[in-house]
C-alpha positions as CSV (number, residue, x, y, z in Angstrom):
1,M,6.7,27.6,-48.0
2,I,8.6,29.1,-45.1
3,R,10.6,32.2,-46.1
4,I,13.8,33.1,-44.3
5,V,15.6,36.4,-44.8
6,I,19.3,36.5,-44.3
7,D,21.6,39.4,-43.5
8,A,24.4,38.2,-45.7
9,M,26.8,41.0,-44.8
10,G,27.1,40.7,-41.0
11,G,29.8,38.7,-39.3
12,D,33.5,38.1,-39.7
13,Y,33.3,36.0,-42.9
14,A,30.5,37.7,-44.8
15,P,29.2,37.1,-47.3
16,D,31.0,33.9,-48.2
17,E,30.1,31.8,-45.1
18,Q,26.6,33.3,-44.8
19,V,25.7,32.4,-48.4
20,K,27.3,29.0,-48.3
21,G,25.5,28.2,-45.0
22,S,22.2,29.5,-46.4
23,I,22.5,27.2,-49.4
24,L,23.4,24.2,-47.2
25,A,20.2,24.7,-45.3
26,L,18.2,25.4,-48.4
27,N,19.2,22.0,-50.0
28,E,18.2,20.2,-46.8
29,N,14.8,21.9,-46.5
30,P,12.5,21.7,-49.5
31,D,9.8,23.7,-47.7
32,M,12.0,26.8,-47.4
33,S,12.9,29.7,-49.6
34,L,15.6,32.4,-49.0
35,I,16.0,36.2,-49.3
36,L,19.7,37.1,-49.2
37,V,20.2,40.7,-48.3
38,G,23.4,42.6,-49.0
39,D,25.8,43.5,-51.8
40,E,24.4,41.8,-54.9
41,L,27.8,41.5,-56.7
42,Q,29.4,39.8,-53.7
43,I,26.5,37.5,-53.0
44,N,26.1,36.4,-56.6
45,A,29.8,35.7,-56.9
46,V,29.4,33.1,-54.1
47,L,26.1,31.8,-55.5
48,Q,27.7,31.0,-58.8
49,T,30.0,28.5,-57.2
50,L,27.1,26.6,-55.6
51,T,24.4,24.2,-56.8
52,Y,20.8,25.0,-55.6
53,D,17.2,25.6,-56.7
54,K,17.4,29.1,-58.0
55,S,13.6,29.5,-57.9
56,R,13.8,29.5,-54.1
57,V,16.4,32.2,-53.7
58,E,16.0,36.0,-54.0
59,V,18.8,38.5,-53.7
60,V,17.9,42.0,-52.4
61,H,20.7,44.6,-53.0
62,T,21.8,47.0,-50.3
63,T,24.6,49.5,-50.2
64,E,25.5,49.7,-46.5
65,V,26.8,47.5,-43.7
66,I,26.6,48.1,-39.9
67,G,30.1,47.4,-38.6
68,M,30.9,45.7,-35.3
69,E,32.4,48.8,-33.9
70,E,29.5,51.2,-34.6
71,I,27.1,52.6,-32.0
72,P,24.0,50.4,-32.5
73,T,21.2,53.0,-32.1
74,K,22.9,55.6,-34.3
75,A,23.8,53.0,-37.0
76,V,20.3,51.5,-37.2
77,K,18.7,54.9,-37.4
78,T,21.1,56.4,-40.0
79,K,22.0,53.4,-42.2
80,K,18.6,52.8,-43.6
81,D,20.0,50.8,-46.6
82,S,22.2,48.5,-44.5
83,S,21.7,44.8,-44.9
84,L,20.4,44.4,-41.3
85,V,17.9,47.2,-41.4
86,V,16.5,46.2,-44.8
87,A,16.2,42.6,-43.7
88,C,14.3,43.7,-40.5
89,N,12.0,45.8,-42.7
90,L,11.2,42.8,-44.9
91,L,10.4,40.8,-41.8
92,K,8.2,43.5,-40.4
93,E,6.3,43.8,-43.8
94,D,5.5,40.0,-43.6
95,K,7.7,39.3,-46.6
96,A,9.5,36.7,-44.6
97,D,8.8,34.5,-41.6
98,A,12.2,34.7,-39.8
99,L,15.5,36.5,-39.8
100,V,18.9,34.9,-39.4
101,C,22.0,37.2,-39.0
102,S,25.4,37.4,-37.5
103,A,25.7,41.2,-37.1
104,S,26.8,42.7,-33.8
105,T,24.6,41.8,-30.9
106,G,23.9,45.4,-30.1
107,A,22.8,46.2,-33.6
108,V,20.5,43.1,-33.8
109,L,18.9,44.0,-30.4
110,T,18.4,47.6,-31.5
111,A,17.1,46.8,-34.9
112,G,14.8,44.1,-33.5
113,V,13.1,46.4,-31.1
114,L,13.0,49.5,-33.3
115,K,12.1,47.9,-36.7
116,I,10.3,44.7,-35.8
117,G,8.7,45.5,-32.5
118,R,7.9,43.6,-29.3
119,L,5.3,40.8,-29.2
120,K,2.1,42.0,-27.4
121,G,2.3,41.1,-23.7
122,V,6.1,40.9,-23.5
123,S,7.7,43.2,-20.9
124,R,11.3,42.8,-22.2
125,P,12.7,40.8,-25.2
126,A,15.6,38.5,-24.3
127,L,18.5,36.6,-25.9
128,C,18.3,32.8,-25.5
129,P,21.3,30.6,-26.5
130,L,21.6,26.8,-26.1
131,I,24.3,25.7,-23.6
132,P,26.0,22.3,-23.7
133,N,24.9,19.8,-21.0
134,L,25.9,16.3,-19.9
135,K,22.8,14.7,-21.6
136,G,23.7,16.2,-25.0
137,T,20.3,17.9,-25.3
138,G,21.5,21.4,-24.4
139,T,20.0,23.8,-21.8
140,L,18.4,27.1,-22.9
141,L,19.7,30.2,-21.0
142,C,17.3,33.2,-21.0
143,D,18.4,36.0,-20.8
144,C,22.2,36.1,-21.6
145,G,22.8,39.8,-22.0
146,A,19.9,41.8,-23.4
147,N,18.6,43.1,-20.1
148,L,21.2,43.9,-17.4
149,E,18.6,45.0,-14.8
150,C,15.3,43.1,-14.4
151,K,12.1,43.2,-12.5
152,P,10.5,40.0,-11.2
153,L,7.9,40.1,-14.1
154,H,10.7,40.2,-16.7
155,L,12.1,36.9,-15.3
156,V,8.7,35.3,-15.4
157,H,8.3,36.3,-19.0
158,F,11.8,35.0,-19.8
159,G,10.7,31.6,-18.5
160,I,7.5,31.7,-20.6
161,M,9.3,32.7,-23.8
162,A,12.1,30.2,-23.4
163,S,9.6,27.4,-22.6
164,A,7.6,28.2,-25.7
165,Y,10.8,28.1,-27.7
166,A,11.8,24.7,-26.2
167,Q,8.4,23.3,-27.1
168,A,8.3,24.6,-30.6
169,A,12.0,24.2,-31.8
170,Y,13.1,21.2,-29.7
171,G,9.9,19.3,-29.1
172,I,10.1,19.3,-25.3
173,E,6.5,19.0,-24.2
174,S,6.9,20.3,-20.6
175,P,10.4,22.0,-20.3
176,V,11.8,22.0,-16.8
177,C,12.7,25.6,-15.7
178,G,14.9,26.9,-13.0
179,L,15.8,30.4,-11.7
180,L,19.5,31.0,-11.6
181,N,20.4,32.1,-8.1
182,N,23.1,31.9,-5.4
183,G,21.4,29.0,-3.7
184,T,18.4,26.6,-4.1
185,E,16.5,27.7,-0.9
186,D,13.4,29.9,-1.2
187,H,15.0,32.7,0.8
188,K,18.1,33.0,-1.4
189,G,18.9,35.9,-3.7
190,D,18.1,39.6,-3.6
191,Q,14.5,41.0,-3.5
192,V,14.1,40.7,-7.2
193,H,15.0,37.1,-7.3
194,Q,13.0,36.2,-4.2
195,E,9.9,37.9,-5.7
196,A,10.5,36.3,-9.1
197,H,10.8,32.9,-7.5
198,A,7.5,33.3,-5.7
199,M,5.8,34.4,-8.9
200,L,7.3,31.5,-10.9
201,K,6.0,29.0,-8.4
202,K,2.5,30.3,-9.0
203,T,2.8,30.2,-12.8
204,D,0.8,27.1,-13.8
205,C,1.8,27.0,-17.4
206,L,5.5,26.6,-16.4
207,N,7.1,23.4,-15.2
208,Y,9.1,25.3,-12.6
209,K,11.5,23.4,-10.4
210,G,12.8,26.3,-8.3
211,N,16.0,28.1,-7.7
212,I,19.1,26.5,-9.3
213,E,22.9,27.3,-9.0
214,G,25.4,27.9,-11.8
215,R,26.7,24.3,-11.7
216,D,23.2,23.0,-12.5
217,I,23.1,24.6,-16.0
218,M,25.3,21.9,-17.6
219,L,24.1,18.8,-15.7
220,G,21.1,18.3,-18.0
221,E,18.3,18.2,-15.4
222,I,17.0,21.6,-16.4
223,D,15.8,22.5,-19.9
224,V,15.4,26.3,-19.3
225,T,17.6,28.4,-17.1
226,I,16.0,31.7,-16.3
227,A,18.4,34.6,-15.6
228,D,18.7,38.4,-15.6
229,G,21.0,39.5,-18.5
230,Y,23.9,40.5,-16.2
231,T,24.1,37.1,-14.4
232,G,23.2,35.1,-17.5
233,N,26.0,36.7,-19.5
234,I,28.5,35.9,-16.9
235,A,27.3,32.3,-16.7
236,L,27.5,32.0,-20.5
237,K,31.0,33.4,-20.8
238,S,32.1,31.2,-17.8
239,V,30.9,28.1,-19.6
240,E,32.6,29.1,-22.8
241,G,35.8,29.8,-20.9
242,C,35.6,26.5,-19.1
243,G,35.3,24.6,-22.4
244,K,38.3,26.4,-23.9
245,A,40.3,25.8,-20.7
246,V,39.6,22.1,-20.7
247,S,40.5,21.8,-24.4
248,T,43.8,23.7,-23.9
249,I,44.8,21.6,-20.8
250,M,44.2,18.4,-22.7
251,K,46.3,19.6,-25.6
252,K,49.2,20.5,-23.3
253,Q,49.1,17.2,-21.4
254,F,49.1,15.1,-24.5
255,K,51.9,17.1,-26.1
256,R,54.3,16.8,-23.1
257,N,56.4,14.0,-24.5
258,L,56.5,10.9,-26.8
259,F,54.7,8.7,-24.3
260,T,51.8,11.1,-23.8
261,K,51.5,11.5,-27.6
262,L,51.2,7.7,-27.9
263,R,48.5,7.7,-25.2
264,Y,46.5,10.2,-27.2
265,L,46.2,7.7,-30.1
266,F,44.2,5.4,-27.8
267,V,41.8,8.1,-26.6
268,K,41.6,10.1,-29.8
269,D,37.9,9.2,-30.4
270,I,36.9,10.1,-26.9
271,I,38.6,13.5,-27.1
272,G,36.9,14.0,-30.5
273,N,33.5,13.3,-28.9
274,I,34.2,15.7,-26.0
275,R,35.1,18.5,-28.5
276,K,31.8,17.8,-30.4
277,N,29.8,18.1,-27.2
278,L,31.4,21.4,-26.4
279,D,31.2,22.8,-29.9
280,Y,29.1,26.0,-29.7
281,E,28.8,26.3,-33.4
282,K,27.0,22.9,-33.5
283,L,24.4,24.2,-31.0
284,G,23.5,27.2,-33.1
285,G,22.9,30.8,-32.2
286,A,20.8,32.8,-29.7
287,M,17.1,33.2,-30.4
288,F,16.0,36.8,-29.8
289,L,12.7,36.1,-28.0
290,G,9.9,38.5,-27.5
291,L,9.7,40.1,-30.9
292,Q,6.8,40.0,-33.3
293,K,8.9,37.7,-35.6
294,T,11.4,35.0,-35.2
295,V,15.0,36.3,-35.1
296,V,18.2,34.2,-34.6
297,K,21.5,35.9,-33.7
298,V,24.4,33.9,-35.1
299,H,28.0,34.0,-33.7
300,G,30.0,36.6,-35.5
301,N,32.7,34.0,-36.4
302,A,30.4,31.3,-37.5
303,K,31.3,29.3,-40.6
304,A,28.9,27.8,-43.2
305,K,27.8,24.7,-41.2
306,G,27.2,26.8,-38.1
307,F,25.1,29.3,-40.1
308,A,23.1,26.5,-41.6
309,I,22.3,25.1,-38.1
310,C,21.0,28.6,-37.1
311,I,18.7,28.7,-40.1
312,N,17.4,25.3,-39.1
313,Q,16.8,26.8,-35.6
314,A,14.6,29.5,-37.1
315,L,12.8,27.0,-39.4
316,N,11.9,24.7,-36.4
317,A,10.7,27.7,-34.4
318,V,8.4,28.7,-37.2
319,R,7.2,25.1,-37.9
320,G,6.5,24.6,-34.3
321,D,4.5,27.9,-34.0
322,M,6.8,29.3,-31.3
323,L,5.2,32.8,-31.4
324,G,1.7,31.3,-31.2
325,K,2.6,29.2,-28.1
326,M,4.4,32.2,-26.6
327,K,1.4,34.5,-27.0
328,T,-1.0,32.0,-25.5
329,M,1.1,31.5,-22.4
330,L,1.8,35.2,-22.0
331,D,-1.9,36.1,-22.3
332,K,-2.8,33.6,-19.6
333,V,-0.1,34.6,-17.2
334,N,-0.5,38.3,-17.6
335,L,-4.3,37.9,-17.0
336,E,-3.6,35.9,-13.8
337,L,-1.1,38.5,-12.6
338,A,-3.5,41.4,-13.3
339,A,-6.4,39.8,-11.4
340,P,-4.9,40.3,-7.8
341,A,-4.0,43.9,-8.7
342,A,-7.5,44.7,-9.9
343,E,-9.0,43.2,-6.7
344,E,-6.7,45.4,-4.5
345,K,-7.7,48.5,-6.5
346,S,-11.4,47.8,-6.1
347,E,-11.0,47.4,-2.4
């Protein structure tokens, strides 16, 4: 039985949507049990309205919540009875296999590193969301904001972690990777990206295509986009803004007059499919890669269905042994990278 711990108090609609989404996922997955962490009275009030297997749900009461506006490091250190900190502690103590939460990104990053800890061999943990693409499969973007400044080795590790995630959670045997850069040629980018590109080309366990540009992220030819957190976050927000802009433009055009409104009736199904393909809630949350346990960061405004999708993300990662795959790849690459350095030292 895979056990998922839920921070039921983080997010804009907590705990209602978190609890409803958790039960949706529970009813779909007989091999899963839940630990709902937060205000017991509020959680139970929602549970009473739902139908589910009560033997697979546990509620752990907490008295504090880390707000979106709070300083993450201070909040995580001082609010020891907050739903996020208690959930992370349960995960660290092996009382659960994965954590799903929609608390603030800063708080999740801080709690993940301080309470759960990094996986051995990982230079920097990273956030990895799934971006819509033309093929409908989605493209993983790692990192999207956890690490604003990176070294070449960090980018190599991002590619390894995201590839292991793609294999475990999405069943992609040999994910195609690309390094987000300002051109596809080998000499493009600053020194960090040039060195990372050279290292990635020598990393045998990765199916590395080479440098890619921002426009390639959504074309569907790349499974994993490797990026430093600064560039990756800009790319992520640009894609989100583009989706909203396209949707707004279509609405305005079809509402211009009676004739455009009539035209809409003939393409209504097409417009609906476009919206579904660009729906971020449908794609789930961002996997926090590089920790000793599986952690999924959900959008703060996610509703029940979106939260349930994120729980399924966590489940698939555990089922596919993401951490095991990641550790094997990291050990191999770190050993290969250490060998030349050892030879130079001996000389």
